[in-house]
Backbone bond lengths (Angstrom), bond angles and torsions (degrees), N, CA, C in turn:
res aa  C-N    CA-C-N  psi(-1)  N-CA   C-N-CA  omega(-1)  CA-C   N-CA-C  phi
1 X - - - 1.487 - - 1.499 106.28 -
2 X 1.334 119.69 -42.50 1.459 120.16 -174.30 1.529 105.73 -68.19
3 X 1.291 121.36 -37.78 1.473 130.45 174.13 1.624 110.60 -56.41
4 X 1.369 120.05 -43.60 1.393 121.02 178.33 1.523 115.39 -72.00
5 X 1.506 111.89 -32.62 1.461 114.73 175.47 1.620 110.17 -70.70
6 X 1.282 113.97 -41.19 1.489 116.28 175.86 1.555 109.05 -55.74
7 X 1.306 118.81 -50.12 1.371 122.30 176.87 1.516 122.61 -51.64
8 X 1.386 110.42 -43.66 1.447 120.36 176.10 1.685 108.23 -69.30
9 X 1.246 111.93 -33.82 1.529 111.98 -178.60 1.461 107.07 -70.14
10 X 1.389 117.80 -42.18 1.477 126.53 -179.08 1.594 108.65 -56.03
11 X 1.393 110.79 -48.00 1.459 113.14 -178.69 1.493 110.63 -66.26
12 X 1.346 122.98 -41.16 1.350 128.99 174.43 1.386 114.27 -50.76
13 X 1.406 115.86 -50.83 1.494 125.82 -177.90 1.589 104.28 -63.77
14 X 1.366 116.79 -42.84 1.430 115.30 -177.57 1.543 109.64 -65.39
15 X 1.122 119.90 -43.00 1.575 123.17 178.72 1.490 109.82 -59.05
16 X 1.340 115.96 -42.64 1.427 119.51 176.30 1.460 115.29 -64.21
17 X 1.250 112.56 -41.32 1.539 121.04 178.57 1.469 109.36 -63.03
18 X 1.282 117.37 -43.28 1.527 122.68 178.69 1.405 111.67 -60.77
19 X 1.373 117.71 -47.10 1.443 127.70 176.07 1.412 111.65 -51.04
20 X 1.355 114.85 -55.50 1.545 126.15 -173.20 1.571 107.22 -63.54
21 X 1.335 112.39 -40.96 1.508 113.80 178.77 1.592 113.03 -66.16
22 X 1.271 112.82 -39.97 1.471 123.62 176.49 1.593 108.34 -58.68
23 X 1.373 116.72 -50.61 1.439 121.27 177.83 1.639 114.97 -61.95
24 X 1.261 111.75 -39.39 1.483 114.19 169.27 1.445 118.29 -63.10
25 X 1.313 115.71 -38.99 1.440 117.64 174.63 1.529 115.04 -67.30
26 X 1.347 113.14 -36.75 1.492 119.37 175.67 1.420 115.70 -64.98
27 X 1.363 114.43 -39.38 1.504 123.63 172.29 1.456 113.68 -56.98
28 X 1.340 110.37 -54.22 1.462 121.62 -176.82 1.527 109.46 -57.99
29 X 1.335 121.39 -44.73 1.376 128.99 -177.39 1.617 107.33 -65.44
30 X 1.305 114.00 -43.41 1.496 119.72 174.69 1.472 112.29 -57.95
31 X 1.258 114.98 -51.06 1.557 120.80 178.02 1.377 109.63 -55.21
32 X 1.481 120.58 -54.16 1.455 121.23 179.11 1.449 113.71 -50.82
33 X 1.401 116.90 -46.90 1.399 123.18 -178.99 1.428 110.70 -54.88
34 X 1.467 118.43 -54.52 1.334 126.51 -177.94 1.557 109.19 -54.78
35 X 1.338 122.48 -46.94 1.415 122.12 176.12 1.500 113.44 -61.04
36 X 1.348 119.76 -42.84 1.448 119.03 176.09 1.535 112.97 -61.68
37 X 1.314 114.84 -31.24 1.449 115.97 178.07 1.575 112.56 -88.53
38 X 1.273 120.80 -2.84 1.459 122.53 171.72 1.515 107.95 88.63
39 X 1.325 122.90 14.63 1.385 124.49 177.97 1.488 115.84 -77.83
40 X 1.229 114.28 -31.21 1.455 124.36 174.62 1.494 113.07 -128.03
41 X 1.321 108.89 114.91 1.481 113.17 -179.92 1.504 112.92 73.82
42 X 1.267 114.65 -165.73 1.483 119.64 -178.28 1.658 108.60 -70.95
43 X 1.326 114.19 156.74 1.517 113.75 175.03 1.459 104.01 -73.55
44 X 1.443 115.35 137.91 1.360 119.68 178.84 1.485 106.68 -109.31
45 X 1.277 117.45 131.24 1.464 129.87 -179.28 1.602 100.67 -84.07
46 X 1.387 118.99 114.08 1.332 119.07 177.56 1.572 114.00 -59.63
47 X 1.313 115.78 146.76 1.532 113.30 -170.09 1.442 112.91 -64.11
48 X 1.343 119.80 -28.75 1.412 114.03 -178.08 1.577 116.19 -72.68
49 X 1.424 111.22 -6.87 1.554 112.14 173.44 1.438 117.93 -113.74
50 X 1.400 115.40 2.02 1.471 115.89 -175.92 1.526 114.37 -58.35
51 X 1.301 116.01 -49.41 1.448 117.09 -172.77 1.554 106.83 -74.98
52 X 1.325 120.96 -34.37 1.512 120.15 171.98 1.543 114.39 -58.28
53 X 1.322 112.02 -43.23 1.551 109.86 179.93 1.441 110.78 -69.97
54 X 1.292 121.19 -41.31 1.427 123.34 173.55 1.543 112.93 -49.66
55 X 1.487 112.77 -58.81 1.406 113.17 -174.80 1.537 109.77 -68.11
56 X 1.241 119.23 -30.97 1.527 115.94 -177.25 1.470 110.43 -70.98
57 X 1.446 117.46 -34.17 1.492 118.26 177.50 1.681 109.49 -64.31
58 X 1.286 117.72 -15.58 1.474 114.07 176.59 1.484 113.13 -76.86
59 X 1.348 114.72 -7.53 1.590 117.00 176.02 1.440 111.15 -78.16
60 X 1.430 114.57 -17.57 1.519 118.90 176.68 1.458 109.02 -141.11
61 X 1.371 117.42 82.37 1.428 120.99 -173.54 1.507 114.48 -61.18
62 X 1.284 121.14 -21.76 1.285 124.24 -178.42 1.566 117.71 -71.28
63 X 1.288 107.23 -15.03 1.659 115.94 175.33 1.530 108.31 -117.68
64 X 1.224 113.46 115.13 1.512 122.76 -166.30 1.600 103.94 -65.60
65 X 1.410 111.86 151.57 1.421 121.65 -179.56 1.608 109.56 -55.21
66 X 1.409 112.19 -35.36 1.530 114.45 -177.36 1.607 111.83 -69.94
67 X 1.241 114.15 -27.09 1.381 115.83 175.16 1.508 116.16 -76.22
68 X 1.233 119.42 -30.15 1.475 129.30 171.44 1.467 106.14 -62.79
69 X 1.428 116.55 -51.99 1.451 121.32 -170.34 1.532 102.61 -64.76
70 X 1.280 124.42 -42.23 1.407 128.54 -175.29 1.508 108.80 -67.04
71 X 1.223 119.03 -39.93 1.516 123.95 168.90 1.428 112.45 -51.99
72 X 1.262 119.07 -52.75 1.454 124.97 -167.07 1.563 101.86 -73.25
73 X 1.280 123.79 -39.65 1.509 128.48 175.17 1.511 105.54 -57.83
74 X 1.313 120.91 -48.68 1.465 124.18 -176.42 1.540 113.05 -70.29
75 X 1.288 115.49 -39.07 1.472 122.51 176.79 1.580 117.66 -66.88
76 X 1.268 116.72 -45.08 1.481 121.61 -172.67 1.466 113.74 -138.56
77 X 1.265 121.42 -4.50 1.549 119.48 -169.36 1.433 113.75 54.56
78 X 1.383 116.14 31.04 1.415 126.98 168.51 1.691 105.28 79.51
79 X 1.257 120.76 20.69 1.364 127.60 -176.99 1.513 112.39 -94.89
80 X 1.401 119.27 97.45 1.450 119.82 -175.24 1.469 115.15 -67.39
81 X 1.303 116.57 -5.20 1.541 119.73 176.63 1.358 109.89 -110.19
82 X 1.356 124.11 14.68 1.505 125.18 -176.50 1.484 107.86 -68.18
83 X 1.381 111.01 145.35 1.477 119.45 179.22 1.633 103.39 -132.27
84 X 1.175 120.46 133.79 1.473 119.71 173.77 1.399 116.31 -99.15
85 X 1.285 127.94 154.95 1.484 127.44 175.26 1.475 115.09 -54.10
86 X 1.323 115.43 -32.98 1.481 119.18 167.94 1.496 124.99 -67.94
87 X 1.321 110.09 -11.39 1.481 120.33 -179.73 1.517 117.22 99.24
88 X 1.317 116.14 10.75 1.516 115.12 175.25 1.521 106.04 -80.27
89 X 1.374 108.05 154.68 1.439 117.17 -169.63 1.558 112.73 -137.61
90 X 1.412 116.77 149.03 1.279 121.58 168.10 1.531 113.10 87.87
91 X 1.336 117.05 174.16 1.461 121.17 178.94 1.504 112.75 -59.18
92 X 1.225 120.13 -26.46 1.487 120.68 -177.75 1.518 112.50 -107.46
93 X 1.374 112.29 3.87 1.582 117.61 171.06 1.562 109.87 55.64
94 X 1.217 114.66 50.74 1.554 116.77 170.16 1.572 110.38 -75.80
95 X 1.239 121.63 135.89 1.548 121.83 160.07 1.563 106.08 -65.85
96 X 1.280 119.69 139.21 1.396 119.92 174.77 1.467 120.46 -48.87
97 X 1.335 125.97 -40.97 1.331 130.32 174.51 1.502 113.05 -60.02
98 X 1.346 115.90 -44.29 1.377 120.01 176.72 1.610 113.89 -66.46
99 X 1.254 110.40 -38.34 1.595 121.12 178.57 1.556 103.24 -55.25
100 X 1.368 114.20 -51.75 1.528 118.70 -174.86 1.459 110.81 -49.02
101 X 1.335 116.29 -33.12 1.413 122.35 -175.75 1.490 112.88 -90.67
102 X 1.439 113.38 -44.63 1.471 114.96 -169.99 1.475 110.54 -105.76
103 X 1.231 124.56 -3.22 1.519 124.64 177.97 1.490 111.48 -67.06
104 X 1.335 117.23 142.80 1.412 123.01 177.91 1.457 114.06 -134.07
105 X 1.302 119.72 152.48 1.471 122.77 -176.10 1.655 103.45 -91.91
106 X 1.299 113.69 72.21 1.442 119.16 -174.65 1.504 115.84 -64.93
107 X 1.328 113.20 -30.29 1.556 116.13 -178.73 1.588 113.06 -91.94
108 X 1.290 114.84 -5.37 1.420 121.84 170.25 1.602 112.08 72.79
109 X 1.305 116.16 24.28 1.426 118.28 178.47 1.634 116.36 -88.20
110 X 1.302 111.97 6.46 1.551 123.22 171.45 1.534 108.80 92.76
111 X 1.358 119.38 -1.78 1.412 124.03 -174.53 1.557 110.03 -121.46
112 X 1.345 114.59 141.65 1.520 116.55 -178.41 1.564 99.82 -111.20
113 X 1.313 114.42 93.74 1.516 118.74 -172.29 1.581 112.22 -105.50
114 X 1.306 114.99 124.94 1.423 121.35 -177.61 1.658 107.34 -73.18
115 X 1.275 116.26 -17.23 1.430 127.50 -176.78 1.525 114.57 -94.14
116 X 1.379 113.72 -10.62 1.415 114.02 179.57 1.543 109.84 -106.23
117 X 1.349 112.47 124.63 1.525 118.57 -173.71 1.517 112.05 -62.79
118 X 1.382 113.19 -25.22 1.532 113.62 -176.78 1.521 102.92 -77.94
119 X 1.245 130.20 -14.68 1.393 125.46 168.80 1.588 113.21 -94.97
120 X 1.453 112.88 -43.93 1.460 118.78 -174.75 1.538 112.97 -64.54
121 X 1.282 117.70 -43.72 1.522 118.54 -174.93 1.502 110.34 -68.52
122 X 1.408 125.90 -48.10 1.324 124.36 171.28 1.530 115.41 -56.16
123 X 1.316 112.43 -39.47 1.478 116.99 176.27 1.547 114.84 -57.70
124 X 1.405 111.82 -40.77 1.479 122.19 -177.30 1.614 102.38 -65.18
125 X 1.236 119.78 -45.52 1.503 118.14 178.08 1.406 116.41 -61.19
126 X 1.326 118.73 -44.53 1.499 127.79 176.66 1.603 107.44 -58.73
127 X 1.288 115.10 -42.71 1.545 123.59 -174.76 1.601 105.11 -69.66
128 X 1.298 112.74 -39.28 1.528 113.98 176.91 1.557 106.75 -57.54
129 X 1.221 119.94 -51.81 1.480 125.42 179.38 1.482 111.60 -50.16
130 X 1.292 112.37 -51.25 1.650 123.53 -179.26 1.562 102.73 -54.43
131 X 1.360 116.23 -58.31 1.381 121.72 -175.66 1.649 109.63 -57.87
132 X 1.270 113.44 -42.24 1.499 117.25 -177.87 1.601 106.20 -58.29
133 X 1.272 118.75 -42.36 1.449 120.93 -179.56 1.382 110.54 -65.31
134 X 1.345 121.16 -42.35 1.411 125.98 179.38 1.547 114.96 -61.17
135 X 1.305 115.39 -37.71 1.592 120.87 -174.82 1.523 109.92 -91.50
136 X 1.399 117.78 14.21 1.518 123.58 178.87 1.393 110.66 -57.42
137 X 1.260 122.86 -41.00 1.447 127.14 179.27 1.428 123.95 -93.84
138 X 1.401 112.96 1.97 1.407 120.80 177.76 1.494 112.04 -83.92
139 X 1.275 117.58 146.62 1.498 123.24 176.39 1.366 115.47 -63.17
140 X 1.195 121.60 150.50 1.486 127.37 176.88 1.498 115.59 90.32
141 X 1.312 114.35 -170.17 1.472 124.60 -171.72 1.490 106.48 -67.08
142 X 1.340 116.21 123.59 1.513 119.42 179.63 1.527 111.14 -66.67
143 X 1.318 121.40 -31.28 1.534 112.96 179.75 1.423 106.24 -73.40
144 X 1.251 124.31 -40.01 1.402 124.81 -171.39 1.570 108.86 -67.90
145 X 1.357 112.40 -38.09 1.578 114.67 178.23 1.476 106.21 -72.73
146 X 1.283 126.96 -36.33 1.434 128.77 168.14 1.381 114.14 -45.44
147 X 1.342 116.13 -58.36 1.523 123.37 -179.67 1.524 110.70 -58.99
148 X 1.448 115.18 -50.29 1.357 117.27 175.30 1.505 116.51 -52.52
149 X 1.337 116.77 -41.55 1.471 120.08 174.54 1.429 109.99 -55.70
150 X 1.341 121.46 -50.59 1.467 126.02 -179.36 1.494 109.76 -58.84
151 X 1.333 122.02 -29.73 1.396 122.23 -178.38 1.536 113.97 -87.86
152 X 1.300 111.80 -50.50 1.507 116.54 -170.51 1.498 114.18 -108.69
153 X 1.352 114.96 -7.65 1.453 121.22 -177.86 1.463 113.19 98.40
154 X 1.388 115.37 144.80 1.575 117.27 -176.93 1.510 104.02 -62.06
155 X 1.290 123.95 -39.95 1.499 121.26 -171.12 1.560 108.22 -54.47
156 X 1.403 118.42 -35.86 1.550 117.68 -178.07 1.417 106.92 -77.81
157 X 1.398 125.79 -30.81 1.387 120.20 176.84 1.527 113.85 -72.57
158 X 1.260 114.65 -32.05 1.533 120.65 174.74 1.481 111.03 -69.55
159 X 1.290 117.54 -41.20 1.553 122.48 178.70 1.444 111.70 -60.39
160 X 1.300 113.93 -44.42 1.493 113.88 -177.39 1.675 115.20 -97.08
161 X 1.280 114.55 3.15 1.392 127.06 -178.03 1.544 113.41 49.10
162 X 1.300 106.42 54.05 1.445 119.74 -177.26 1.502 113.19 145.78
163 X 1.323 120.98 -170.36 1.444 124.98 176.39 1.495 107.19 -52.47
164 X 1.376 113.11 121.23 1.493 120.13 173.77 1.546 111.13 -56.35
165 X 1.355 115.64 154.44 1.522 119.68 173.79 1.453 116.64 -76.88
166 X 1.253 119.32 25.03 1.487 123.33 179.84 1.486 105.98 -79.81
167 X 1.259 123.93 127.26 1.479 125.99 179.62 1.640 108.74 -61.16
168 X 1.292 116.71 -42.04 1.454 116.47 177.29 1.519 112.90 -52.12
169 X 1.272 113.69 -52.00 1.573 125.62 -173.11 1.569 106.82 -66.40
170 X 1.274 114.26 -46.11 1.550 121.12 -177.14 1.612 106.39 -61.00
171 X 1.316 112.49 -46.23 1.559 116.44 177.64 1.419 111.52 -63.41
172 X 1.328 115.23 -44.52 1.405 120.40 -177.38 1.554 113.91 -58.48
173 X 1.371 115.06 -45.78 1.395 117.69 -179.07 1.541 110.75 -64.91
174 X 1.333 111.88 -52.51 1.573 119.28 175.41 1.512 111.66 -46.89
175 X 1.332 115.08 -46.82 1.474 122.36 -172.41 1.688 109.21 -66.39
176 X 1.322 107.15 -47.99 1.458 112.44 -178.78 1.574 110.40 -61.57
177 X 1.216 116.75 -48.48 1.452 119.38 -178.11 1.479 110.56 -62.65
178 X 1.239 118.62 -45.32 1.547 124.77 -178.54 1.621 104.24 -66.32
179 X 1.264 124.11 -47.06 1.454 126.53 -175.66 1.561 109.72 -67.51
180 X 1.353 117.80 -31.87 1.443 122.68 177.13 1.446 112.75 -60.10
181 X 1.344 118.00 -27.98 1.405 126.51 -178.64 1.640 110.00 -74.53
182 X 1.275 114.07 -16.62 1.530 118.94 -169.67 1.496 113.28 -127.10
183 X 1.383 117.38 26.07 1.483 120.17 -174.53 1.546 106.33 -66.66
184 X 1.269 115.03 147.47 1.461 121.24 173.99 1.488 104.99 -122.69
185 X 1.291 116.72 117.31 1.475 123.66 -175.97 1.533 103.10 -97.14
């Protein structure tokens, strides 16, 4: 009888231990995700993307690597398979129609893939430069207008002669600029 009770206690303790380990793993994953998204502390650039973000930013020297990193964190929280309700896709959250025009085969594999960070991150940098040229004659801060064009489209920035009054776009621009000041490589 004592052996049976000890066996039941051991099983109960094992189950409790497994649950506790699972909870610790879930909390750790949630904290890491919050850090990558910039919700806790500085935005952390995941190790597998550091060199790619830095080299991609060289394609558009007018937009610092920290801004590109903050954009990617805001757009997808570094998830290369991210899909928005509006239809934006991949780590850089390009709309398919924009991708068809702005996507590049940056890794030279013969495919222009919205889902491949090695194509999407350099494409985002090049698209930033394209938008920066488009907003040259728009009133206001050029970096803010460039970010707004990435988020809401150049047409909206031109229509409002600056960052459009859309809460999502205004929050996006403010967040990217703020997070760019606190990037953790």
